[in-house]
C-alpha positions as CSV (number, residue, x, y, z in Angstrom):
1,M,-12.4,3.7,2.8
2,T,-11.8,0.1,2.0
3,V,-11.1,-0.9,-1.6
4,P,-13.1,-4.1,-2.2
5,A,-10.6,-5.3,-4.7
6,L,-8.1,-5.9,-1.9
7,I,-10.5,-8.2,-0.1
8,Q,-9.9,-11.8,-1.2
9,P,-11.6,-15.1,-0.3
10,Y,-10.1,-17.1,2.6
11,M,-8.6,-14.0,4.3
12,E,-8.8,-14.1,8.1
13,V,-11.0,-11.4,9.6
14,L,-9.8,-9.9,12.9
15,G,-11.4,-7.5,15.4
16,S,-9.7,-4.3,16.4
17,D,-8.4,-6.2,19.4
18,G,-6.6,-8.7,17.1
19,D,-8.9,-11.5,17.9
20,H,-10.3,-13.9,15.3
21,V,-13.8,-13.1,13.9
22,G,-14.0,-15.4,10.9
23,I,-12.7,-16.4,7.5
24,L,-13.9,-14.3,4.6
25,D,-16.0,-16.3,2.0
26,H,-16.6,-13.5,-0.5
27,I,-18.0,-10.0,-1.0
28,E,-21.8,-10.6,-1.0
29,N,-22.9,-7.3,-2.5
30,A,-22.0,-3.6,-2.5
31,T,-22.5,-3.3,1.3
32,E,-21.4,-6.5,3.0
33,V,-19.1,-9.5,3.0
34,R,-20.0,-13.1,3.8
35,L,-18.0,-15.1,6.3
36,A,-17.4,-18.8,5.8
37,K,-19.9,-21.1,7.6
38,D,-17.3,-23.8,8.3
39,D,-15.3,-21.5,10.6
40,P,-15.8,-22.8,14.2
41,D,-16.9,-19.3,15.3
42,A,-19.7,-19.2,12.7
43,G,-21.7,-22.0,14.2
44,G,-22.3,-23.7,10.8
45,E,-24.0,-20.6,9.3
46,Y,-22.9,-17.9,6.9
47,R,-22.4,-14.7,8.8
48,F,-22.5,-11.3,7.2
49,I,-20.8,-8.1,8.2
50,P,-21.0,-4.6,6.6
51,L,-18.1,-3.3,4.5
52,T,-18.2,-0.2,6.7
53,W,-16.9,-2.3,9.6
54,I,-13.6,-2.9,7.8
55,R,-10.9,-0.5,8.9
56,Y,-8.1,-1.7,6.6
57,V,-7.0,-4.7,4.5
58,G,-3.5,-6.0,4.6
59,M,-2.6,-9.7,4.8
60,K,-5.8,-10.0,6.9
61,V,-9.0,-8.0,7.1
62,H,-9.0,-5.7,10.1
63,L,-12.3,-4.4,11.6
64,N,-13.0,-1.2,13.4
65,Q,-14.5,-2.9,16.5
66,P,-13.5,-5.7,18.8
67,A,-14.2,-9.3,17.8
68,E,-16.8,-10.0,20.4
69,E,-18.7,-6.8,19.4
70,A,-18.6,-7.8,15.7
71,K,-19.9,-11.3,16.5
72,A,-22.7,-9.8,18.6
73,H,-23.9,-7.8,15.7
74,W,-23.2,-9.9,12.6
75,T,-26.2,-11.2,10.7
76,T,-27.4,-14.3,9.0
77,H,-29.7,-14.3,5.9
């Protein structure tokens, strides 16, 4: 289980393969985080991923799925 208090703005988000997914903007609500829209991979839009995708948080946020899979399933609001 991820402790949301460990998640900080501007942390890099990585897929389970170590590839870049985005830069964390902030925790949006109890179930998801928002990624920064100015990250080149975001295409100028805020992207949202569920907290359940986060495997662990160290110096960076690490997801439980590869970067391309995460990008294929992230959402916009």
